[in-house]
All heavy atoms as an XYZ file, in Angstrom:
652
protein
N      -6.063     22.805    -26.204
C      -7.332     23.030    -25.548
C      -7.452     24.506    -25.198
O      -6.577     25.073    -24.561
C      -7.415     22.211    -24.279
C      -7.495     20.734    -24.511
S      -7.236     19.861    -22.995
C      -8.802     19.358    -22.536
N      -8.510     25.069    -25.585
C      -8.731     26.483    -25.316
C      -9.218     26.678    -23.887
O     -10.037     25.918    -23.378
C      -9.752     27.033    -26.295
N      -8.702     27.694    -23.235
C      -9.171     28.038    -21.892
C      -8.515     27.280    -20.761
O      -8.850     27.485    -19.609
N      -7.588     26.401    -21.039
C      -6.924     25.648    -19.978
C      -5.631     26.365    -19.624
O      -4.810     26.647    -20.479
C      -6.629     24.200    -20.426
C      -5.853     23.464    -19.368
C      -7.913     23.485    -20.757
N      -5.492     26.684    -18.354
C      -4.285     27.357    -17.899
C      -3.508     26.424    -16.985
O      -4.098     25.731    -16.153
C      -4.640     28.615    -17.111
C      -5.142     29.724    -17.990
C      -5.292     30.963    -17.185
N      -6.689     31.036    -16.755
C      -7.137     31.755    -15.767
N      -6.308     32.461    -15.046
N      -8.407     31.785    -15.469
N      -2.206     26.403    -17.123
C      -1.416     25.588    -16.198
C      -1.472     26.191    -14.796
O      -1.522     27.408    -14.638
C      -0.001     25.647    -16.777
C       0.034     26.870    -17.616
C      -1.375     27.094    -18.100
N      -1.499     25.343    -13.824
C      -1.518     25.823    -12.443
C      -0.134     25.637    -11.844
O       0.571     24.682    -12.149
C      -2.549     25.056    -11.596
O      -2.225     23.670    -11.634
C      -3.952     25.259    -12.140
N       0.217     26.533    -10.986
C       1.523     26.428    -10.343
C       1.394     25.642     -9.049
O       0.325     25.560     -8.452
C       2.092     27.816    -10.049
O       1.336     28.445     -9.045
N       2.501     25.095     -8.612
C       2.489     24.342     -7.362
C       2.246     25.250     -6.176
O       1.637     24.848     -5.197
C       3.793     23.588     -7.190
C       3.913     22.383     -8.076
C       5.170     21.601     -7.782
O       6.102     22.092     -7.165
N       5.198     20.366     -8.233
N       2.740     26.490     -6.239
C       2.550     27.393     -5.105
C       1.076     27.748     -4.925
O       0.600     27.900     -3.801
C       3.385     28.662     -5.270
O       2.959     29.391     -6.405
N       0.341     27.847     -6.014
C      -1.095     28.109     -5.916
C      -1.787     26.932     -5.242
O      -2.645     27.122     -4.386
C      -1.703     28.345     -7.306
O      -1.022     29.432     -7.918
C      -3.181     28.644     -7.221
N      -1.408     25.721     -5.606
C      -1.984     24.535     -4.976
C      -1.657     24.456     -3.496
O      -2.495     24.093     -2.684
N      -0.437     24.820     -3.132
C      -0.043     24.783     -1.719
C      -0.819     25.815     -0.907
O      -1.212     25.552      0.218
C       1.458     25.022     -1.580
C       2.264     23.804     -1.902
C       3.721     24.012     -1.532
N       4.513     23.426     -2.589
C       5.404     24.054     -3.322
N       5.673     25.313     -3.094
N       6.050     23.439     -4.266
N      -1.026     27.005     -1.481
C      -1.795     28.026     -0.762
C      -3.231     27.560     -0.571
O      -3.828     27.784      0.480
C      -1.751     29.352     -1.522
C      -0.472     30.123     -1.322
C      -0.613     31.554     -1.796
N      -1.043     31.659     -3.193
C      -0.222     31.756     -4.231
N       1.075     31.767     -4.041
N      -0.708     31.855     -5.453
N      -3.787     26.910     -1.583
C      -5.138     26.386     -1.468
C      -5.227     25.296     -0.416
O      -6.194     25.242      0.346
N      -4.217     24.432     -0.361
C      -4.187     23.382      0.660
C      -4.074     23.985      2.053
O      -4.734     23.529      2.989
C      -3.010     22.429      0.429
C      -3.197     21.554     -0.802
O      -4.338     21.476     -1.303
O      -2.199     20.964     -1.254
N      -3.238     25.002      2.208
C      -3.062     25.643      3.511
C      -4.350     26.338      3.937
O      -4.734     26.283      5.113
C      -1.907     26.634      3.471
N      -5.034     26.961      2.997
C      -6.293     27.627      3.326
C      -7.342     26.611      3.760
O      -8.054     26.827      4.746
C      -6.796     28.429      2.131
N      -7.433     25.496      3.032
C      -8.383     24.458      3.417
C      -8.041     23.895      4.792
O      -8.926     23.689      5.623
C      -8.410     23.327      2.386
C      -9.243     22.164      2.829
C     -10.623     22.249      2.787
C      -8.656     21.005      3.307
C     -11.402     21.181      3.219
C      -9.427     19.941      3.742
C     -10.807     20.026      3.697
N      -6.762     23.644      5.039
C      -6.343     23.107      6.338
C      -6.667     24.086      7.459
O      -7.120     23.681      8.534
C      -4.852     22.788      6.324
N      -6.464     25.360      7.207
C      -6.805     26.361      8.223
C      -8.290     26.384      8.518
O      -8.708     26.459      9.676
N      -9.106     26.293      7.468
C     -10.558     26.250      7.661
C     -10.994     24.970      8.375
O     -11.875     24.992      9.237
C     -11.269     26.357      6.309
C     -11.221     27.724      5.648
C     -11.816     27.650      4.246
C     -11.959     28.746      6.488
N     -10.358     23.865      8.028
C     -10.697     22.582      8.654
C     -10.386     22.635     10.151
O     -11.214     22.241     10.975
C      -9.908     21.467      7.970
C     -10.251     20.097      8.431
C     -11.259     19.314      7.970
C      -9.582     19.337      9.447
N     -11.251     18.102      8.634
C     -10.235     18.105      9.547
C      -8.505     19.591     10.276
C      -9.845     17.130     10.450
C      -8.110     18.617     11.175
C      -8.788     17.399     11.250
N      -9.206     23.123     10.496
C      -8.839     23.233     11.905
C      -9.757     24.214     12.636
O     -10.162     23.969     13.775
C      -7.383     23.674     12.047
C      -6.403     22.592     11.762
N      -5.837     22.429     10.526
C      -5.873     21.626     12.547
C      -5.011     21.406     10.560
N      -5.023     20.897     11.779
N     -10.082     25.321     11.978
C     -10.992     26.286     12.587
C     -12.368     25.700     12.829
O     -13.000     25.956     13.863
N     -12.853     24.902     11.884
C     -14.156     24.258     12.062
C     -14.135     23.289     13.235
O     -15.097     23.219     14.008
C     -14.551     23.531     10.777
N     -13.044     22.562     13.386
C     -12.931     21.666     14.535
C     -12.922     22.446     15.840
O     -13.547     22.038     16.828
C     -11.671     20.806     14.445
C     -11.921     19.486     13.813
C     -11.557     19.101     12.566
C     -12.614     18.375     14.392
N     -11.990     17.821     12.332
C     -12.633     17.349     13.430
C     -13.223     18.155     15.617
C     -13.237     16.128     13.668
C     -13.823     16.925     15.845
C     -13.823     15.932     14.878
N     -12.193     23.561     15.872
C     -12.151     24.379     17.088
C     -13.551     24.881     17.439
O     -13.963     24.848     18.608
C     -11.184     25.549     16.906
N     -14.298     25.340     16.433
C     -15.669     25.794     16.681
C     -16.577     24.651     17.130
O     -17.437     24.836     17.995
C     -16.234     26.458     15.432
C     -15.656     27.828     15.094
C     -16.197     28.306     13.750
C     -15.955     28.825     16.187
N     -16.402     23.475     16.547
C     -17.213     22.317     16.944
C     -16.945     21.925     18.389
O     -17.880     21.663     19.155
C     -16.935     21.145     16.010
N     -15.689     21.915     18.773
C     -15.346     21.571     20.161
C     -15.890     22.631     21.112
O     -16.473     22.303     22.160
C     -13.818     21.401     20.331
C     -13.438     21.290     21.795
C     -13.343     20.177     19.573
N     -15.738     23.904     20.746
C     -16.267     24.977     21.595
C     -17.786     24.870     21.720
O     -18.341     25.072     22.813
C     -15.872     26.332     21.023
N     -18.460     24.539     20.627
C     -19.905     24.363     20.674
C     -20.321     23.209     21.568
O     -21.297     23.316     22.320
N     -19.572     22.107     21.496
C     -19.872     20.958     22.361
C     -19.673     21.301     23.827
O     -20.508     20.969     24.676
C     -18.999     19.768     21.984
S     -19.456     19.006     20.430
N     -18.576     21.975     24.131
C     -18.319     22.364     25.525
C     -19.408     23.320     26.006
O     -19.925     23.179     27.125
C     -16.916     22.992     25.669
C     -16.736     23.619     27.038
C     -15.846     21.949     25.439
N     -19.785     24.263     25.153
C     -20.839     25.199     25.529
C     -22.169     24.509     25.767
O     -22.870     24.812     26.737
N     -22.531     23.581     24.891
C     -23.794     22.855     25.050
C     -23.784     21.986     26.302
O     -24.771     21.940     27.044
C     -24.062     22.002     23.816
N     -22.674     21.317     26.558
C     -22.580     20.487     27.759
C     -22.610     21.334     29.024
O     -23.242     20.969     30.018
C     -21.309     19.637     27.719
C     -21.294     18.501     26.700
C     -19.896     17.903     26.591
C     -22.306     17.432     27.073
N     -21.936     22.476     28.993
C     -21.914     23.357     30.165
C     -23.291     23.977     30.398
O     -23.718     24.131     31.550
C     -20.861     24.437     29.978
N     -24.006     24.326     29.332
C     -25.337     24.926     29.473
C     -26.315     23.969     30.128
O     -27.211     24.391     30.862
C     -25.860     25.364     28.105
N     -26.133     22.701     29.878
C     -27.016     21.692     30.473
C     -26.435     21.098     31.738
O     -26.975     20.135     32.280
C     -27.292     20.592     29.465
C     -28.087     21.115     28.302
C     -28.473     20.023     27.382
N     -29.352     20.560     26.357
C     -29.499     20.037     25.184
N     -28.854     18.946     24.861
N     -30.316     20.584     24.312
N     -25.325     21.650     32.184
C     -24.636     21.193     33.406
C     -24.302     19.700     33.344
O     -24.468     18.963     34.301
C     -25.481     21.510     34.646
C     -24.627     21.564     35.906
O     -23.429     21.876     35.799
O     -25.168     21.275     36.998
N     -23.829     19.266     32.170
C     -23.481     17.866     31.974
C     -21.977     17.620     32.017
O     -21.540     16.486     31.832
C     -24.038     17.370     30.632
C     -25.559     17.345     30.518
C     -25.976     16.981     29.101
C     -26.144     16.375     31.527
N     -21.196     18.661     32.234
C     -19.749     18.494     32.299
C     -19.228     19.302     33.472
O     -19.729     20.376     33.780
C     -19.074     18.911     30.970
C     -17.651     18.385     30.916
C     -19.142     20.396     30.759
C     -17.042     18.417     29.536
N     -18.260     18.731     34.151
C     -17.657     19.424     35.285
C     -16.170     19.608     35.015
O     -15.632     19.101     34.037
C     -17.867     18.619     36.570
O     -17.226     17.364     36.453
N     -15.537     20.353     35.901
C     -14.086     20.517     35.775
C     -13.440     19.188     36.116
O     -13.387     18.782     37.262
C     -13.579     21.598     36.746
C     -14.101     22.973     36.383
O     -14.530     23.138     35.241
O     -14.077     23.862     37.250
N     -12.977     18.518     35.106
C     -12.375     17.215     35.301
C     -11.701     16.746     34.034
O     -11.457     17.527     33.107
N     -11.424     15.458     33.965
C     -10.692     14.944     32.813
C     -11.442     15.069     31.487
O     -10.824     15.248     30.441
C     -10.429     13.481     33.163
C     -11.355     13.142     34.262
C     -11.678     14.423     34.956
N     -12.769     15.005     31.518
C     -13.523     15.123     30.271
C     -13.388     16.519     29.680
O     -13.201     16.690     28.470
C     -15.006     14.788     30.489
C     -15.256     13.359     30.888
C     -15.138     13.148     32.399
O     -14.974     14.144     33.144
O     -15.208     11.987     32.820
N     -13.473     17.533     30.526
C     -13.316     18.901     30.053
C     -11.893     19.138     29.560
O     -11.687     19.788     28.532
C     -13.665     19.894     31.163
C     -13.579     21.369     30.786
C     -14.550     21.699     29.665
C     -13.854     22.237     32.000
N     -10.923     18.587     30.263
C      -9.534     18.730     29.835
C      -9.313     18.030     28.491
O      -8.609     18.548     27.618
C      -8.580     18.163     30.886
C      -7.089     18.290     30.592
C      -6.689     19.729     30.330
C      -6.279     17.711     31.741
N      -9.932     16.872     28.290
C      -9.800     16.167     27.010
C     -10.382     16.995     25.870
O      -9.779     17.089     24.794
C     -10.498     14.806     27.095
N     -11.538     17.617     26.092
C     -12.115     18.476     25.068
C     -11.244     19.711     24.828
O     -11.071     20.153     23.688
C     -13.530     18.890     25.457
C     -14.595     17.807     25.320
C     -15.885     18.230     25.998
C     -14.833     17.493     23.859
N     -10.687     20.253     25.888
C      -9.802     21.415     25.750
C      -8.553     21.055     24.953
O      -8.065     21.867     24.160
C      -9.421     21.951     27.124
N      -8.035     19.849     25.152
C      -6.883     19.409     24.364
C      -7.232     19.327     22.881
O      -6.437     19.710     22.021
C      -6.388     18.049     24.851
C      -5.608     18.054     26.159
C      -5.419     16.625     26.664
C      -4.276     18.738     25.968
N      -8.417     18.842     22.572
C      -8.853     18.789     21.175
C      -8.999     20.176     20.575
O      -8.590     20.426     19.443
N      -9.577     21.089     21.342
C      -9.701     22.463     20.867
C      -8.352     23.140     20.714
O      -8.114     23.880     19.757
N      -7.461     22.862     21.652
C      -6.112     23.425     21.572
C      -5.352     22.903     20.366
O      -4.633     23.656     19.691
N      -5.515     21.617     20.074
C      -4.862     21.045     18.897
C      -5.413     21.665     17.621
O      -4.676     21.906     16.664
C      -5.045     19.533     18.868
N      -6.718     21.950     17.602
C      -7.325     22.569     16.433
C      -6.772     23.974     16.203
O      -6.410     24.340     15.085
C      -8.844     22.615     16.581
N      -6.681     24.751     17.270
C      -6.153     26.116     17.145
C      -4.674     26.081     16.770
O      -4.228     26.814     15.874
C      -6.384     26.898     18.456
C      -5.660     28.224     18.433
C      -7.866     27.107     18.687
N      -3.914     25.219     17.440
C      -2.486     25.107     17.128
C      -2.289     24.618     15.694
O      -1.420     25.116     14.973
C      -1.798     24.149     18.100
N      -3.084     23.663     15.269
C      -2.987     23.157     13.903
C      -3.286     24.230     12.877
O      -2.619     24.315     11.846
N      -4.293     25.069     13.150
C      -4.615     26.151     12.221
C      -3.444     27.113     12.088
O      -3.088     27.529     10.983
C      -5.863     26.899     12.698
N      -2.831     27.456     13.192
C      -1.697     28.384     13.139
C      -0.482     27.745     12.479
O       0.221     28.389     11.700
C      -1.359     28.874     14.545
C      -2.423     29.790     15.111
S      -1.993     30.572     16.660
C      -1.890     29.180     17.758
N      -0.233     26.478     12.779
C       0.939     25.809     12.220
C       0.816     25.585     10.721
O       1.798     25.709      9.994
C       1.170     24.474     12.933
C       1.705     24.571     14.357
C       1.617     23.209     15.038
C       3.124     25.085     14.372
N      -0.366     25.252     10.238
C      -0.507     24.997      8.808
C      -0.373     26.267      7.980
O       0.029     26.215      6.821
C      -1.854     24.342      8.468
O      -2.914     25.156      8.952
C      -1.949     22.961      9.046
N      -0.698     27.398      8.550
C      -0.550     28.650      7.815
C       0.912     28.972      7.566
O       1.241     29.630      6.584
C      -1.233     29.793      8.560
C      -2.751     29.691      8.632
C      -3.317     30.853      9.416
C      -3.358     29.635      7.254
N       1.791     28.497      8.457
C       3.216     28.730      8.270
C       3.825     27.863      7.191
O       4.873     28.184      6.652
N       3.156     26.758      6.852
C       3.688     25.844      5.838
C       4.955     25.165      6.314
O       5.307     25.194      7.485
N       5.666     24.562      5.402
C       6.929     23.910      5.717
C       6.815     22.919      6.848
O       6.034     21.973      6.800
N       7.573     23.147      7.900
C       7.620     22.233      9.033
C       6.351     22.327      9.894
O       6.086     21.457     10.705
C       8.894     22.490      9.872
C       8.774     23.763     10.669
C       9.206     21.308     10.764
N       5.554     23.361      9.698
C       4.347     23.534     10.495
C       3.317     22.448     10.268
O       2.615     22.049     11.193
N       3.236     21.954      9.047
C       2.222     20.935      8.749
C       2.485     19.616      9.476
O       1.575     19.062     10.092
C       2.108     20.739      7.251
C       1.524     21.963      6.585
C       1.451     21.833      5.108
N       0.965     23.084      4.536
C       0.892     23.304      3.258
N       1.251     22.378      2.398
N       0.436     24.458      2.818
N       3.717     19.085      9.449
C       3.952     17.875     10.239
C       3.793     18.113     11.744
O       3.343     17.231     12.466
C       5.398     17.489      9.904
C       5.724     18.185      8.639
C       4.863     19.401      8.584
N       4.130     19.315     12.195
C       3.937     19.635     13.613
C       2.454     19.658     13.978
O       2.080     19.267     15.085
C       4.596     20.963     13.960
C       6.114     20.965     14.003
C       6.643     22.368     14.281
C       6.635     19.994     15.046
N       1.615     20.095     13.050
C       0.177     20.079     13.289
C      -0.325     18.645     13.447
O      -1.147     18.360     14.321
C      -0.567     20.777     12.147
N       0.182     17.748     12.624
C      -0.206     16.333     12.740
C       0.254     15.772     14.088
O      -0.487     15.048     14.762
C       0.367     15.520     11.561
C       0.129     14.038     11.757
C      -0.243     15.975     10.253
N       1.456     16.119     14.493
C       1.952     15.665     15.799
C       1.126     16.238     16.945
O       0.873     15.552     17.939
C       3.427     16.029     15.961
C       4.401     15.243     15.092
C       5.820     15.781     15.261
C       4.354     13.768     15.448
N       0.702     17.493     16.818
C      -0.146     18.095     17.856
C      -1.464     17.343     17.976
O      -1.935     17.065     19.085
C      -0.394     19.571     17.537
N      -2.064     16.995     16.835
C      -3.306     16.219     16.862
C      -3.083     14.840     17.486
O      -3.904     14.369     18.280
C      -3.870     16.053     15.449
C      -4.729     17.196     15.020
C      -4.405     18.170     14.123
C      -6.040     17.497     15.483
N      -5.447     19.054     14.001
C      -6.466     18.658     14.820
C      -6.893     16.895     16.396
C      -7.710     19.228     15.039
C      -8.136     17.466     16.608
C      -8.531     18.616     15.933
N      -1.994     14.193     17.116
C      -1.721     12.857     17.650
C      -1.504     12.907     19.160
O      -2.042     12.079     19.903
C      -0.497     12.257     16.956
N      -0.729     13.866     19.616
C      -0.445     13.975     21.054
C      -1.713     14.314     21.837
O      -1.975     13.728     22.894
C       0.629     15.029     21.295
N      -2.517     15.239     21.321
C      -3.730     15.600     22.050
C      -4.749     14.462     22.021
O      -5.451     14.234     23.002
C      -4.343     16.882     21.499
O      -4.864     16.665     20.223
N      -4.814     13.741     20.918
C      -5.719     12.592     20.858
C      -5.319     11.491     21.828
O      -6.167     10.908     22.503
N      -4.032     11.223     21.909
C      -3.551     10.208     22.850
C      -3.794     10.643     24.293
O      -4.225      9.841     25.129
C      -2.064      9.941     22.620
N      -3.535     11.910     24.577
C      -3.761     12.410     25.933
C      -5.240     12.398     26.290
O      -5.623     12.007     27.403
C      -3.190     13.824     26.073
N      -6.095     12.791     25.358
C      -7.538     12.778     25.603
C      -8.042     11.370     25.827
O      -8.873     11.115     26.711
C      -8.289     13.427     24.437
N      -7.520     10.419     25.069
C      -7.887      9.011     25.242
C      -7.499      8.532     26.633
O      -8.269      7.890     27.332
C      -7.222      8.177     24.155
S      -7.618      6.425     24.239
N      -6.297      8.882     27.047
C      -5.809      8.480     28.369
C      -6.652      9.134     29.480
O      -6.993      8.471     30.469
C      -4.334      8.859     28.522
C      -3.772      8.565     29.849
N      -3.526      7.279     30.284
C      -3.416      9.379     30.877
C      -3.055      7.316     31.513
N      -2.974      8.583     31.891
N      -6.977     10.402     29.316
C      -7.749     11.115     30.340
C      -9.159     10.569     30.515
O      -9.733     10.679     31.599
C      -7.836     12.606     29.987
C      -6.576     13.419     30.228
C      -6.704     14.776     29.552
C      -6.344     13.593     31.712
N      -9.718     10.020     29.467
C     -11.099      9.544     29.539
C     -11.201      8.028     29.714
O     -12.240      7.444     29.426
C     -11.880      9.985     28.285
O     -11.214      9.516     27.128
C     -12.013     11.488     28.231
N     -10.149      7.398     30.172
C     -10.209      5.997     30.507
C      -9.543      5.058     29.520
O      -9.664      3.843     29.634
N      -8.859      5.597     28.533
C      -8.173      4.735     27.580
C      -9.128      4.129     26.586
O     -10.320      4.445     26.544
N      -8.618      3.212     25.784
C      -9.459      2.633     24.728
C     -10.552      1.722     25.285
O     -11.539      1.454     24.612
C      -8.614      1.879     23.686
C      -7.797      0.764     24.332
C      -7.710      2.825     22.935
C      -7.118     -0.136     23.336
N     -10.384      1.254     26.505
C     -11.418      0.422     27.128
C     -12.285      1.185     28.095
O     -13.091      0.600     28.804
N     -12.144      2.514     28.129
C     -12.881      3.342     29.080
C     -14.335      3.529     28.681
O     -14.777      3.095     27.617
N     -15.081      4.214     29.533
C     -16.521      4.399     29.283
C     -16.855      5.324     28.134
O     -17.962      5.287     27.617
C     -17.025      4.984     30.600
C     -15.844      5.669     31.180
C     -14.655      4.827     30.779
N     -15.919      6.163     27.725
C     -16.216      7.079     26.629
C     -15.691      6.512     25.343
O     -15.856      6.958     24.293
C     -15.605      8.463     26.889
C     -16.179      9.178     28.109
C     -15.459     10.515     28.300
C     -17.652      9.415     27.940
């Protein structure tokens, strides 16, 4: 086949890391936008809801940094998301809570 070039695994890994970094960055921006919109309308106070959103934003930033390192950073990013999600769930009343 003319024009077909083999791709290396390292190129694929760099592409995956770049996508993961962008994905985490987009989540961080989305969380920041939500917090900003809620604060502008005075719909959120300093409490567990704000802390839950901050945990999500923190996991997004930490995940972006960890995935860029590759190797052990990627599983650590998944663990950061899991821990922050569980903590946010607990802070907002658990699975049976109002949120």
